[in-house]
C-alpha positions in Angstrom: 191.8 356.2 121.7 191.3 353.3 119.4 189.5 351.4 122.2 187.0 354.2 122.8 186.4 354.4 119.0 185.8 350.7 118.9 183.3 350.9 121.8 181.6 353.8 120.1 181.1 351.7 116.9 179.5 348.9 118.8 177.2 351.2 120.6 176.1 352.6 117.3 175.5 349.2 115.8 173.4 348.2 118.7 171.0 351.0 118.0 170.4 350.0 114.3 166.8 348.6 113.7 166.5 344.8 113.6 165.2 345.0 110.0 168.8 345.5 108.9 169.7 342.0 110.1 170.6 339.5 107.4 167.5 338.2 105.6 167.0 334.6 104.4 166.6 333.7 100.8 163.7 331.6 99.6 163.2 329.9 96.2 159.6 330.4 94.8 158.3 328.2 92.0 157.2 324.8 91.1 160.0 323.1 89.2 163.1 321.1 90.3 166.6 322.1 89.4 167.0 318.9 87.3 166.8 319.4 83.6 167.2 315.7 82.7 164.4 314.6 80.1 162.9 318.0 80.0 160.4 318.5 77.1 161.3 321.1 74.4 158.3 323.3 73.4 157.9 325.7 70.5 155.9 326.5 67.4 156.4 326.2 63.6 158.1 329.4 62.2 159.3 332.5 63.8 157.3 333.7 66.9 157.5 335.8 70.0 157.1 333.5 72.9 156.5 334.1 76.5 156.2 331.8 79.6 155.1 332.4 83.1 154.2 330.9 86.5 151.6 332.3 88.8 152.5 332.8 92.5 149.1 333.4 94.3 148.5 335.9 97.1 148.2 333.0 99.5 151.8 332.2 98.9 153.2 335.8 98.5 151.7 336.8 101.9 154.3 334.8 103.6 157.0 336.9 102.1 155.3 340.2 102.4 157.8 343.2 102.8 160.6 341.1 101.4 162.1 341.5 97.9 162.4 339.3 94.8 166.1 339.8 94.0 166.8 337.2 91.3 165.0 335.3 88.6 166.1 331.9 87.2 164.8 330.5 83.9 166.0 327.4 82.0 165.9 327.8 78.2 167.3 326.2 75.0 170.0 327.6 72.9 169.3 329.5 69.7 166.7 331.9 71.1 167.0 335.6 70.5 166.4 338.7 72.7 165.5 336.8 76.0 164.3 338.7 79.0 162.8 338.0 82.4 160.0 339.9 84.0 157.5 340.2 86.9 153.8 341.2 86.5 150.7 341.4 88.7 148.6 340.3 85.8 149.4 338.7 82.5 147.5 341.4 80.7 149.3 344.2 82.4 152.8 345.8 81.8 155.8 344.5 83.6 156.6 345.8 87.1 160.2 344.6 86.6 161.9 343.6 83.3 165.5 342.8 82.4 167.4 341.3 79.5 169.3 338.0 79.9 172.9 338.8 79.0 174.8 336.0 77.2 172.0 333.4 77.4 173.1 329.8 77.6 171.5 326.4 77.3 170.0 325.4 80.7 169.7 327.7 83.7 170.1 331.5 83.3 170.1 333.5 86.5 169.4 337.2 86.4 170.1 339.5 89.3 167.6 342.2 89.2 168.8 345.8 89.0 165.6 346.9 90.7 164.4 344.2 93.1 160.7 344.1 93.6 159.3 344.7 97.0 156.6 342.1 97.8 153.2 343.5 98.9 151.5 340.1 99.3 149.4 340.3 96.1 149.5 337.8 93.1 152.6 337.8 91.0 153.5 336.3 87.6 157.1 335.5 87.1 158.0 335.0 83.4 160.3 335.2 80.3 160.0 336.4 76.7 162.1 335.7 73.7 162.0 335.5 69.9 162.0 331.9 68.5 163.7 331.6 65.2 162.3 329.1 62.7 163.2 325.5 63.8 164.1 326.4 67.4 162.0 325.1 70.4 163.3 327.3 73.3 160.9 326.5 76.1 161.7 323.7 78.6 159.1 322.0 80.8 158.8 318.9 82.7 156.4 316.8 85.0 152.8 317.3 85.8 151.6 320.9 85.6 148.6 322.7 87.3 146.8 326.0 86.7 149.7 327.9 88.2 152.7 326.3 86.4 152.4 326.4 82.7 151.2 329.6 81.2 152.4 330.3 77.6 151.8 333.1 75.0 152.5 332.7 71.3 152.5 336.2 69.8 150.9 337.6 73.0 148.0 335.2 73.1 148.1 333.8 76.6 146.6 330.5 77.7 147.0 327.9 80.4 148.7 325.0 78.7 148.8 322.4 81.6 145.5 320.9 80.4 147.2 320.3 77.0 149.9 318.3 78.6 152.6 320.9 79.1 154.5 320.3 82.3 156.0 322.7 84.8 158.0 325.6 83.3 161.5 326.0 84.4 161.0 329.4 86.2 162.1 330.3 89.8 162.1 333.5 91.8 164.6 334.2 94.5 163.1 336.1 97.4 164.9 337.8 100.2 162.7 338.0 103.3 162.6 338.1 107.0 160.3 335.4 108.2 158.7 336.1 111.6 158.6 333.4 114.2 154.9 334.2 115.1 152.7 335.7 112.3 149.1 335.1 111.7 147.6 337.0 108.7 144.3 337.5 107.1 145.0 336.6 103.5 141.5 336.8 102.1 138.1 338.0 102.9 135.2 337.0 100.7 131.8 338.5 100.6 129.0 339.1 98.0 129.9 342.3 96.1 126.2 343.3 95.8 123.7 343.1 98.6 120.1 344.1 99.1 119.8 346.8 101.7 118.6 345.5 105.1 119.7 342.1 104.3 122.5 339.9 105.6 126.1 339.9 104.5 128.0 336.5 104.7 131.7 337.1 105.0 134.4 334.4 105.0 138.0 335.0 106.2 141.0 332.8 105.4 143.8 333.0 108.0 147.3 331.6 107.3 150.2 331.0 109.7 152.8 333.0 107.9 155.4 332.4 110.6 157.8 329.6 111.2 156.6 328.4 114.6 153.4 327.1 116.1 151.1 329.6 117.8 148.4 329.7 120.4 144.8 330.3 119.7 143.3 333.5 118.2 139.9 335.2 118.0 138.4 337.4 115.3 136.5 340.7 115.4 134.0 341.4 112.6 132.5 344.7 111.5 131.2 347.0 108.8 132.5 350.6 108.2 134.6 350.5 111.2 131.7 349.6 113.5 132.2 346.3 115.4 129.4 343.8 115.1 130.9 340.5 116.5 133.9 339.3 118.4 134.4 335.5 118.8 133.8 334.5 122.3 136.1 331.5 122.2 139.4 331.2 120.5 140.3 329.1 117.4 143.2 326.7 117.3 146.0 328.5 115.1 146.9 326.6 111.9 150.4 325.1 111.7 153.0 327.2 109.8 152.2 327.4 106.2 148.6 326.0 106.8 145.3 328.0 106.6 141.9 327.9 108.3 138.7 329.7 107.5 135.9 331.4 109.6 132.5 332.7 108.5 130.3 335.4 110.0 126.9 336.8 109.1 126.8 340.7 109.4 123.6 342.7 109.5 123.0 345.4 106.9 120.2 347.0 108.7 120.4 350.8 108.5 123.1 351.1 105.9 122.6 353.7 103.2 122.6 352.7 99.5 126.1 352.6 98.0 129.7 351.5 98.9 130.5 350.1 102.3 133.4 348.0 103.8 133.5 344.6 105.6 136.3 344.2 107.9 137.9 341.4 110.0 140.8 341.5 112.5 142.9 338.9 114.3 143.3 339.1 118.0 146.5 337.1 118.9 150.0 337.3 120.3 151.7 338.2 117.1 155.2 339.4 115.9 153.5 341.2 112.9 150.3 343.1 113.1 150.2 344.9 109.7 148.5 341.9 108.1 146.1 341.2 111.0 143.3 343.3 109.5 141.6 343.2 106.1 138.9 345.3 104.6 137.1 344.9 101.3 134.3 346.9 99.7 130.8 345.8 98.9 127.6 347.7 97.7 124.1 347.8 99.0 121.0 348.8 97.0 117.3 349.3 97.5 116.0 349.5 94.0 117.2 348.3 90.5 116.1 349.3 86.9 114.1 347.0 84.7 116.4 344.5 83.0 115.6 342.9 79.7 117.8 340.0 78.7 120.0 340.3 75.6 119.7 337.1 73.6 122.6 336.8 71.2 121.8 333.9 68.7 124.7 332.4 66.7 123.1 330.8 63.6 123.5 330.5 59.8 121.6 329.4 56.6 123.8 326.3 56.1 123.1 325.0 59.6 120.7 322.0 59.4 120.3 322.0 63.2 119.2 325.6 63.5 115.5 325.5 62.6 114.4 323.5 65.5 116.2 325.8 67.8 114.8 328.9 66.0 111.3 327.5 66.7 112.2 326.9 70.3 113.5 330.5 70.8 110.4 331.9 68.9 107.9 329.9 71.1 109.5 331.2 74.3 110.4 334.8 73.3 107.0 335.6 71.9 105.5 335.0 75.3 107.9 337.3 77.2 108.4 341.1 77.2 111.9 341.0 78.7 114.1 339.7 75.8 116.0 341.6 73.2 117.0 339.3 70.3 119.9 339.7 67.9 121.5 337.3 65.6 125.2 336.8 64.6 125.6 334.6 61.4 129.0 333.5 62.4 130.5 330.5 64.2 129.9 327.8 61.6 129.7 328.6 57.9 129.4 332.2 56.6 126.2 333.2 54.6 124.7 336.2 53.1 123.9 337.7 56.5 127.4 337.3 57.9 128.7 340.5 59.4 132.6 340.4 59.8 132.2 342.7 62.8 130.5 339.8 64.6 133.4 337.4 64.1 135.2 338.3 67.5 132.2 337.2 69.5 132.9 333.5 68.7 135.6 334.0 71.4 132.8 333.7 74.0 132.9 329.9 73.5 131.0 329.5 70.1 131.9 326.1 68.8 129.4 325.9 65.9 125.8 326.7 65.3 123.3 327.0 66.9 124.7 328.7 70.0 123.3 331.4 72.3 124.4 333.8 74.9 122.2 335.4 77.5 123.7 338.7 78.6 127.0 337.2 78.1 126.6 335.6 81.5 128.2 332.2 82.2 125.0 330.4 82.9 126.1 326.9 82.2 129.3 325.2 81.1 132.6 326.9 81.1 131.9 329.9 78.7 128.9 332.4 78.2 128.0 330.7 74.9 126.1 327.4 75.0 123.9 325.3 72.8 120.2 324.6 73.7 119.5 321.6 71.5 118.3 319.5 74.4 116.4 322.5 76.2 112.6 322.4 76.7 110.6 325.6 76.8 110.6 325.4 80.6 114.3 325.1 80.7 114.7 328.2 78.4 112.2 330.1 80.4 114.1 329.3 83.6 117.4 330.4 82.0 115.9 333.8 81.0 114.5 334.2 84.4 117.7 333.5 86.2 119.7 335.8 84.1 117.1 338.5 84.2 116.9 338.5 88.0 120.4 340.0 88.3 120.1 343.6 89.6 120.7 346.4 87.1 122.2 349.6 88.2 122.1 351.4 84.8 119.1 352.4 82.6 119.3 353.1 78.9 117.2 355.3 76.5 117.7 355.5 72.8 116.4 356.9 69.5 117.1 355.8 65.9 116.2 358.3 63.2 116.7 358.6 59.4 117.3 361.4 57.1 117.3 359.9 53.8 119.6 356.9 54.0 121.6 358.3 56.9 120.9 356.9 60.2 121.4 358.8 63.5 121.4 357.0 66.9 121.3 358.7 70.2 121.9 356.7 73.3 121.7 358.0 76.9 121.8 356.5 80.3 121.2 357.0 84.0 123.2 355.0 86.6 123.2 354.6 90.4 125.7 356.8 92.1 128.0 353.9 92.9 128.0 352.5 89.3 131.1 354.2 88.1 133.1 352.9 91.1 131.6 349.4 90.7 132.2 349.3 86.9 134.9 351.9 86.2 135.5 350.7 82.6 131.9 349.8 81.6 131.4 350.1 77.8 128.5 350.9 75.5 127.6 348.7 72.5 125.4 349.8 69.7 123.9 347.6 66.9 121.6 348.2 64.0 119.4 345.1 63.5 116.9 344.4 60.7 113.8 342.1 60.9 111.8 340.4 58.0 114.8 340.1 55.6 114.2 338.0 52.6 117.1 335.6 52.1 118.4 334.8 48.6 119.5 331.3 49.7 117.5 328.5 51.4 117.7 327.6 55.0 119.2 324.2 55.5 116.6 322.0 57.3 113.7 324.3 56.5 113.5 325.2 52.8 110.3 327.0 53.4 111.8 329.6 55.7 112.6 332.6 53.3 112.4 335.5 55.8 114.7 336.1 58.8 114.6 338.3 61.8 117.1 339.8 64.2 119.8 340.1 61.6 122.8 342.2 62.9 123.5 344.7 60.1 126.0 347.1 61.7 128.0 347.5 64.9 128.6 351.1 65.6 130.9 350.8 68.5 134.3 349.2 68.9 134.7 345.4 69.3 134.7 345.7 73.1 132.3 348.7 73.1 133.1 352.4 73.8 133.9 353.7 77.2 130.8 355.5 78.6 130.9 359.3 78.0 129.9 360.6 81.3 128.2 364.0 81.7 128.3 363.7 85.5 128.5 360.9 88.1 125.2 359.4 87.1 124.5 360.5 83.4 126.1 359.6 80.1 125.2 359.9 76.4 126.6 359.2 73.0 125.6 359.8 69.3 126.4 357.7 66.3 125.7 357.9 62.6 126.0 355.6 59.6 124.6 355.3 56.1 122.1 352.4 55.6 123.0 350.0 52.9 120.9 350.0 49.8 119.6 346.5 50.7 118.3 347.4 54.1 114.6 348.1 54.5 114.2 351.2 56.7 110.8 350.0 57.9 112.2 347.0 59.5 115.3 348.5 61.3 115.8 348.8 65.1 118.6 350.0 67.3 119.9 347.7 70.1 122.1 349.3 72.7 123.6 347.6 75.8 126.2 348.4 78.5 128.7 345.8 79.4 131.2 345.3 82.2 134.8 345.6 81.2 136.5 342.6 79.6 138.5 340.4 81.8 141.9 339.8 80.1 142.3 336.4 81.5 139.3 335.1 79.7 140.0 336.6 76.3 136.4 337.5 75.9 135.7 340.8 73.9 133.6 342.3 76.8 132.3 341.2 80.1 128.6 340.7 81.1 125.8 342.7 79.8 124.5 345.1 82.6 121.4 346.4 80.8 119.9 346.7 77.3 117.4 348.8 75.3 115.9 348.5 71.8 113.9 350.9 69.7 112.5 351.0 66.2 113.5 353.5 63.5 111.0 356.2 64.3 111.3 358.2 61.1 110.9 355.4 58.8 107.6 354.9 56.9 106.4 352.1 59.3 102.8 351.0 59.2 101.4 351.3 62.7 98.7 349.3 64.3 95.3 350.6 63.4 91.6 350.3 64.4 90.1 347.0 63.2 86.5 346.2 62.1 84.0 346.7 64.9 83.6 343.7 67.1 86.4 341.8 65.4 89.7 341.0 67.2 92.8 341.2 65.1 94.9 338.1 64.6 98.7 338.2 65.1 101.3 336.1 63.2 105.0 335.8 63.2 106.8 337.0 60.1 107.0 333.3 58.9 103.3 332.9 59.2 102.7 331.2 62.6 99.5 332.2 64.4 100.0 333.6 67.9 97.6 333.1 70.7 97.5 336.7 71.7 99.1 340.2 71.0 102.8 339.6 71.3 104.6 341.3 74.2 108.0 341.5 72.7 108.7 344.5 70.4 109.2 343.5 66.9 107.8 343.0 63.4 104.6 340.9 63.0 101.8 340.3 60.6 98.3 341.3 61.6 95.0 340.3 59.8 91.7 342.0 60.2 89.0 339.2 60.3 86.4 341.7 59.2 87.8 342.5 55.9 90.7 340.1 55.4 93.3 342.7 55.2 96.9 341.9 56.2 99.7 344.3 57.1 103.2 344.1 58.6 103.4 346.2 61.8 106.2 347.0 64.2 104.6 346.5 67.6 105.8 348.4 70.6 105.6 347.2 74.2 
């Protein structure tokens, strides 16, 4: 009887799926196990400190469907409340988090109570602890790179490898069954926005995720499930752990405006097929909305280098009708026009005055903010043209009214049907701006300049803007009210409203790029309007600081107009 029972057990075991066979363990990370001569890192005083390494999708695809079962970190003694965690982004909450029991100097290994199943996407493996005063608890060594040395002091994350911090002592232990033959599409890159009836260029990256060499493969490309192209000849498969790329141009003829999917599939003798196909969305459009460029100017009265840049900006802006100009008096020394609510915007890369941003778009350098001291008028016009040519899928309307000193702003918008999907966390930003403001102090570098335009007086929305208040899938609206300061001249106020893409946590910027902008004057103020001039006499137009303009300005704003027939002068808010 025992023999038959034994045979039955063997038969049952033979029917179990192969996935239950023992899986191999793999150490993921960038450090060695050797702690000799490791650097000790910390800050002065007590602080909450976190460290992390980044494991990109190109790495994690090899271990897809496996599990991270343990995390190892090497730390110094004296730290408090240490824990380890796994995140998909440094700005998001942890997918897995667990305290380190009885931490010791050197390596601490934590077996996870809830192992994380690997889906092939990016992961950050890290630790967090409280550093008492005088304790440097982080250990690092060697030459780091952009994946190895992320640190946060009191929750402010930054990549510290460029500051000389070495590789953090962090490792993840993964349990995964590595297939012998496994080609996978690990990325598919296309333009996210395409003009209808154009061409979509798609680039696929294929990796050998298995442990053995493979024969050749071909690719099939398509849009929305419809095949457009299959390679006639096979590619040579990359070696295990290596990648190759392939590019295909796909026709957009006949596609409707809106969301579509590009797709690529591997055709090969493969043990795993789940990662052989990858689809990504893109959007086509036929028309866009008019798109003025938001010029944000960082300046100040003590800035001796600012007057030449002011003149350059004025000479270019007065010839265009597609620029909305606001000034933030922050980034160098504060002055009488400094608005504290403008201070966060120096995070866009403002290193002093004068600096500018165009639609908060990274046009040149490493940040959206840049200086234009060496620019010519043609350079600046080219910059405005380049930024303004980006398609806009949202349109704004606005009014600004006054009842006594109380201001009421109404902002509404219309968007393309796919806008909410493309920008699910777009925000509305609303400013009150004043022109022709008499300064009490002098402008360094130009003592004759007494009046200043584009002064940001109030920001009526949150630092990163307010989420759009949608009425339906294509329309939104919001109302705001504030009291005008006694020092503001209602005749010279205007409203500037703009929609921005959501902030990217990895950059630290308060918002993303500007998607469209509108400006309107205060309609209920006692503004003098343009009148009829002496018969046969053309009026002359001047900037507020007295410069004669060659023609009627195209940019809305406050100007001085003279009537050659009778010599009269008046300040006028000119509309487009």
